[in-house]
C-alpha positions as a printed NumPy array, in Angstrom:
array([[ 12.911,   9.851, -16.166],
       [ 13.193,  14.109, -16.186],
       [ 13.621,  14.241, -20.14 ],
       [  9.929,  13.242, -20.778],
       [  8.736,  15.319, -22.975],
       [  5.666,  14.253, -24.698],
       [  3.001,  12.066, -22.633],
       [ -0.397,  10.08 , -23.59 ],
       [ -3.327,   9.719, -22.092],
       [ -6.125,   6.665, -22.963],
       [ -9.312,   5.663, -20.853],
       [ -9.851,   1.641, -20.537],
       [-12.028,  -0.722, -19.305],
       [-15.579,   0.53 , -18.267],
       [-15.861,   4.398, -18.902],
       [-16.912,   5.931, -15.432],
       [-18.409,   9.9  , -14.877],
       [-15.27 ,  12.158, -13.871],
       [-13.204,  10.563, -16.766],
       [-13.942,  13.446, -18.777],
       [-12.25 ,  15.713, -15.868],
       [ -9.614,  13.236, -15.342],
       [ -8.197,  14.126, -19.42 ],
       [ -9.014,  17.831, -18.96 ],
       [ -6.642,  17.647, -16.041],
       [ -3.952,  15.952, -17.81 ],
       [ -4.159,  17.739, -20.707],
       [ -4.182,  21.402, -19.277],
       [ -1.564,  20.66 , -16.198],
       [  1.011,  18.796, -19.077],
       [  1.027,  21.958, -21.018],
       [  1.381,  24.311, -17.843],
       [  4.256,  21.918, -17.119],
       [  5.654,  23.058, -20.731],
       [  5.121,  18.588, -22.149],
       [  3.246,  17.944, -25.025],
       [ -0.206,  15.733, -24.531],
       [ -0.978,  13.344, -27.245],
       [ -4.768,  11.917, -26.964],
       [ -5.084,   7.815, -27.354],
       [ -8.568,   6.432, -28.353],
       [ -9.972,   3.792, -27.799],
       [ -7.551,   2.514, -25.084],
       [ -5.166,  -0.523, -25.755],
       [ -6.717,  -0.882, -28.857],
       [ -5.391,   3.046, -30.199],
       [ -2.793,   2.175, -29.113],
       [ -1.789,  -0.429, -30.762],
       [ -3.665,   0.683, -33.528],
       [ -1.875,   4.825, -33.843],
       [ -5.406,   6.7  , -33.146],
       [ -3.344,   9.26 , -31.817],
       [ -3.428,  13.005, -31.785],
       [ -2.227,  15.821, -29.827],
       [ -4.234,  17.476, -27.905],
       [ -4.505,  21.309, -26.666],
       [ -6.471,  23.842, -24.004],
       [ -9.314,  23.775, -26.776],
       [ -9.375,  20.022, -27.052],
       [-10.685,  19.285, -23.485],
       [-12.826,  22.366, -23.446],
       [-16.365,  22.385, -21.58 ],
       [-15.783,  18.411, -21.075],
       [-15.641,  18.468, -17.407],
       [-19.478,  18.305, -17.216],
       [-20.025,  15.911, -19.032],
       [-20.015,  11.984, -18.687],
       [-18.747,   8.726, -20.669],
       [-14.953,   9.44 , -21.936],
       [-14.124,  11.604, -25.059],
       [-11.133,   9.399, -25.91 ],
       [-13.51 ,   6.497, -26.034],
       [-12.806,   3.473, -24.578],
       [-12.224,  -1.042, -25.717],
       [-11.516,  -3.983, -23.657],
       [ -8.17 ,  -5.462, -25.914],
       [ -7.648,  -8.976, -26.213],
       [ -4.565,  -8.197, -27.715],
       [ -3.339,  -6.042, -25.111],
       [ -3.361,  -9.651, -23.155],
       [ -0.215, -11.314, -24.737],
       [  3.187,  -9.38 , -24.689],
       [  3.215,  -9.481, -28.67 ],
       [  0.23 ,  -7.125, -28.307],
       [  2.148,  -5.142, -24.837],
       [  5.165,  -4.452, -27.737],
       [  3.261,  -3.135, -30.521],
       [  1.529,  -0.911, -28.406],
       [  5.167,   0.312, -26.79 ],
       [  6.223,   0.153, -30.688],
       [  3.745,   2.724, -31.526],
       [  3.559,   5.144, -28.446],
       [  7.51 ,   6.214, -29.562],
       [  6.71 ,   6.105, -33.313],
       [  4.172,   9.263, -31.727],
       [  7.569,  10.602, -29.473],
       [  5.592,   9.683, -26.52 ],
       [  8.254,   9.696, -23.364],
       [  4.902,   8.221, -20.848],
       [  1.554,   6.638, -20.767],
       [ -1.153,   8.276, -18.044],
       [ -3.859,   5.083, -17.758],
       [ -6.815,   5.918, -16.934],
       [ -9.381,   2.729, -15.634],
       [ -9.827,  -0.089, -13.492],
       [ -7.862,  -3.243, -12.302],
       [ -7.119,  -4.866, -15.951],
       [ -6.346,  -1.293, -16.772],
       [ -3.39 ,  -1.013, -14.382],
       [ -2.39 ,  -4.697, -15.055],
       [ -1.868,  -3.707, -18.761],
       [ -0.042,  -0.6  , -17.359],
       [  2.466,  -3.254, -15.102],
       [  2.784,  -4.519, -18.097],
       [  4.444,  -2.026, -20.454],
       [  6.077,  -0.718, -17.346],
       [  7.689,  -4.071, -16.931],
       [  8.801,  -3.775, -20.844],
       [ 10.076,   0.165, -21.036],
       [  7.275,   1.979, -21.156],
       [  6.702,   4.666, -18.264],
       [  3.25 ,   4.83 , -17.011],
       [  1.263,   6.393, -14.359],
       [ -1.967,   4.962, -13.509],
       [ -5.658,   6.755, -12.395],
       [ -8.623,   5.319, -10.597],
       [-11.045,   5.168, -13.078],
       [-14.106,   3.046, -12.217],
       [-17.443,   3.325, -10.415],
       [-16.906,  -0.01 ,  -9.006],
       [-14.478,   1.355,  -6.522],
       [-12.648,  -1.624,  -6.352],
       [ -9.293,  -1.042,  -6.582],
       [ -7.148,  -1.977,  -3.885],
       [ -4.686,   1.173,  -3.155],
       [ -7.123,   3.631,  -3.447],
       [-10.194,   4.546,  -0.955],
       [-11.945,   6.366,  -3.5  ],
       [-12.485,   5.936,  -8.194],
       [-13.614,   8.521, -10.388],
       [-16.897,   7.805, -11.02 ],
       [-17.852,   5.977,  -7.874],
       [-19.802,   8.917,  -6.074],
       [-21.942,   9.818,  -9.202],
       [-22.944,   5.974,  -9.389],
       [-24.201,   5.905,  -6.125],
       [-26.179,   8.575,  -6.472],
       [-27.35 ,   7.76 ,  -9.509],
       [-28.562,   4.211,  -8.148],
       [-30.122,   6.157,  -4.687],
       [-31.852,   8.091,  -7.028],
       [-33.776,   5.354,  -8.871],
       [-33.945,   3.211,  -5.954],
       [-35.707,   6.245,  -4.242],
       [-38.502,   6.697,  -7.268],
       [-38.825,   2.478,  -6.967],
       [-39.743,   2.714,  -3.45 ],
       [-42.408,   5.437,  -4.559],
       [-44.074,   2.284,  -6.404],
       [-43.17 ,  -0.298,  -3.789],
       [-45.003,   1.641,  -1.019],
       [-48.387,   2.238,  -3.317],
       [-48.395,  -1.384,  -3.948],
       [-47.313,  -3.182,  -0.357],
       [-44.198,  -4.647,  -2.782],
       [-40.598,  -5.984,  -2.129],
       [-38.24 ,  -4.091,  -4.664],
       [-34.969,  -6.476,  -5.448],
       [-32.93 ,  -3.581,  -6.939],
       [-29.885,  -4.836,  -8.76 ],
       [-26.963,  -2.236,  -8.925],
       [-23.612,  -2.599, -10.62 ],
       [-20.325,  -4.658,  -9.235],
       [-19.214,  -7.139, -10.595],
       [-15.895,  -8.427,  -7.898],
       [-17.124,  -5.53 ,  -5.193],
       [-20.52 ,  -4.382,  -3.064],
       [-19.654,  -0.697,  -2.307],
       [-22.506,   0.54 ,  -4.759],
       [-25.042,  -1.907,  -3.063],
       [-23.948,  -1.505,   0.566],
       [-23.319,   2.498,   0.52 ],
       [-27.018,   2.571,  -1.572],
       [-28.639,   0.469,   0.85 ],
       [-27.798,   2.426,   3.999],
       [-28.943,   5.395,   1.692],
       [-32.001,   4.162,   0.916],
       [-33.041,   3.047,   4.014],
       [-32.772,  -0.884,   2.332],
       [-33.949,  -4.04 ,   4.658],
       [-31.186,  -6.113,   2.761],
       [-28.046,  -5.813,   1.376],
       [-26.572,  -8.482,  -0.847],
       [-22.663,  -8.435,  -1.785],
       [-19.944, -10.982,  -3.809],
       [-17.799, -10.381,  -0.972],
       [-20.311, -12.084,   1.558],
       [-22.205, -15.137,   1.269],
       [-25.907, -15.374,   2.536],
       [-28.603, -17.558,   3.292],
       [-32.   , -17.093,   1.577],
       [-33.904, -17.721,   4.902],
       [-31.568, -16.322,   7.682],
       [-30.441, -13.358,   5.296],
       [-33.455, -12.449,   2.975],
       [-36.484, -13.596,   4.308],
       [-35.952, -13.474,   8.146],
       [-35.1  ,  -9.8  ,   8.156],
       [-38.237,  -8.726,   5.797],
       [-40.757, -10.984,   7.71 ],
       [-39.485,  -8.857,  10.828],
       [-40.197,  -5.658,   9.069],
       [-43.729,  -6.398,   8.008],
       [-44.392,  -8.315,  11.666],
       [-43.637,  -4.436,  12.797],
       [-46.039,  -2.854,  10.35 ],
       [-44.099,  -1.791,   7.424],
       [-45.855,  -2.398,   4.021],
       [-42.475,  -2.114,   1.473],
       [-39.524,  -3.882,   1.458],
       [-36.187,  -3.227,   0.085],
       [-33.644,  -5.807,  -1.202],
       [-29.821,  -4.565,  -2.722],
       [-27.898,  -6.86 ,  -4.531],
       [-25.019,  -6.078,  -6.216],
       [-24.387,  -7.367, -10.335],
       [-21.609, -10.194,  -9.012],
       [-24.289, -11.52 ,  -6.592],
       [-26.772, -11.612,  -9.495],
       [-30.093, -13.416, -10.087],
       [-32.308, -10.248,  -9.088],
       [-35.561, -12.33 , -10.359],
       [-34.897, -15.499,  -9.02 ],
       [-34.201, -13.622,  -5.791],
       [-37.394, -11.872,  -6.172],
       [-39.718, -14.956,  -6.996],
       [-38.296, -16.738,  -3.565],
       [-39.29 , -14.134,  -1.454],
       [-42.886, -13.743,  -3.062],
       [-43.509, -18.04 ,  -2.852],
       [-41.858, -17.595,   0.932],
       [-43.61 , -14.513,   2.379],
       [-46.345, -13.955,   0.422],
       [-45.505, -10.313,  -0.508],
       [-45.135,  -9.281,  -3.973],
       [-42.052,  -8.91 ,  -5.244],
       [-40.652,  -7.47 ,  -8.429],
       [-36.681,  -6.768,  -9.852],
       [-35.772,  -3.83 , -11.138],
       [-32.221,  -4.08 , -13.021],
       [-30.706,  -0.862, -13.141],
       [-27.833,  -1.809, -15.656],
       [-25.674,   0.772, -17.357],
       [-27.577,   4.042, -16.659],
       [-24.706,   4.198, -13.349],
       [-22.115,   4.687, -15.647],
       [-23.839,   8.097, -17.486],
       [-24.588,  11.038, -16.466],
       [-23.243,  14.498, -15.668],
       [-20.287,  13.236, -13.293],
       [-21.176,  14.27 ,  -9.599],
       [-18.621,  17.563,  -7.644],
       [-16.845,  14.774,  -5.914],
       [-15.816,  13.372,  -8.791],
       [-14.816,  15.759, -11.057],
       [-13.162,  17.596,  -7.328],
       [-11.399,  13.952,  -7.168],
       [-10.378,  13.253, -11.149],
       [ -8.999,  17.   , -11.491],
       [ -6.877,  16.448,  -8.894],
       [ -5.965,  12.753,  -9.639],
       [ -4.959,  13.684, -12.872],
       [ -3.219,  17.01 , -12.517],
       [ -1.312,  15.052,  -9.87 ],
       [ -0.325,  12.176, -12.655],
       [  1.638,  15.149, -14.447],
       [  3.381,  16.535, -11.517],
       [  5.043,  12.926, -11.054],
       [  6.187,  12.543, -14.583],
       [  7.483,  15.843, -14.49 ],
       [  9.076,  15.511, -11.44 ],
       [ 10.446,  11.676, -13.208],
       [  8.507,   9.496, -11.131],
       [  6.912,   6.817, -13.042],
       [  5.895,   3.3  , -13.231],
       [  2.986,   4.8  , -10.067],
       [ -0.697,   4.003,  -9.321],
       [ -2.187,   7.474,  -7.932],
       [ -4.906,   6.781,  -5.363],
       [ -6.613,   8.438,  -2.153],
       [ -5.691,   8.002,   1.454],
       [ -7.466,   9.67 ,   4.225],
       [ -8.971,  12.086,   1.689],
       [ -5.178,  13.129,   0.443],
       [ -3.948,  12.367,  -3.244],
       [ -0.85 ,  10.226,  -2.847],
       [  0.906,   7.468,  -4.807],
       [  2.444,   3.879,  -4.516],
       [  4.816,   1.827,  -7.241],
       [  2.955,   0.077,  -9.601],
       [  3.469,  -3.435,  -8.446],
       [  3.165,  -2.886,  -4.689],
       [ -0.512,  -1.165,  -5.88 ],
       [ -1.538,  -4.526,  -7.471],
       [ -0.268,  -6.12 ,  -4.921],
       [ -2.728,  -4.723,  -2.256],
       [ -6.211,  -5.989,  -1.435],
       [ -9.333,  -4.347,  -0.385],
       [-11.893,  -5.474,   2.135],
       [-15.686,  -4.368,   3.121],
       [-16.268,  -2.46 ,   6.08 ],
       [-17.563,  -4.762,   8.52 ],
       [-19.231,  -1.435,   9.902],
       [-21.025,  -0.634,   7.466],
       [-22.208,  -3.803,   6.278],
       [-23.558,  -4.441,   9.833],
       [-25.263,  -1.083,   9.721],
       [-27.624,  -2.037,   6.916],
       [-29.37 ,  -4.427,   9.358],
       [-29.257,  -2.114,  12.323],
       [-30.305,   0.491,  10.512],
       [-33.738,  -1.535,   8.894],
       [-35.058,  -1.66 ,  12.464]])
């Protein structure tokens, strides 16, 4: 393990603001520690196809402020099968890569785990706006995505107030409701619907809106996570049952873009540098995460076996504060 001389870095799955900051940290920390750093374009697809090039200090100059990923990203069906994984490892050896830093979400981690099982040294960094990596309390891109969603919600609330409407606002989060829950708290929503919780239309949506209306409120907000979906249908039912005009807004991929926040730049930089320090110390097949606001690491198998759950207090807080 202590003979690692060349490391690769790739981004995989959905992009997230702060990925470039993480790439920059891996490259600069790697060079600082005397390692050669190879950039792998288009995730595992690029690994299989040999889209690999050497990176230097200038390769990552001025990218810390940019959203997206300069290495591009793609999903790779071939990497779901052992034959594809072995092709990727073989290509890495062609470029003398001794270890690969994988920046991505849960699916990317599973690819990294499979590579480690077949002999490639790996380190995983949590890059996903959904904050759904079980071993980490924070993922790169999460803060920026929440701020983007909140800024849009504030604007929607202006027009909802003018027209005395109910806004049904859908944010990203296919399997996790962290964005929806926190934007609901920060944006003063009456209702937050998330994948982790089943809901009853009358009890959990209509009644809170009617209670707010009876207190004299004239505009209302329902936050819906992508995994719950049906924002249009929910808006139609609200209008049908309450008589309040309801409009649905699906924010979509705008949440993935934009300049990363200070939080995402700093966290990504810390995690990227930490990944290199692990490799320099001969520690491989690890997942980097945050615990109690500190950067930590876990064995990759242990990390993928962990579970993450919604904070019940925060979930209840939406209802409490909407009063």
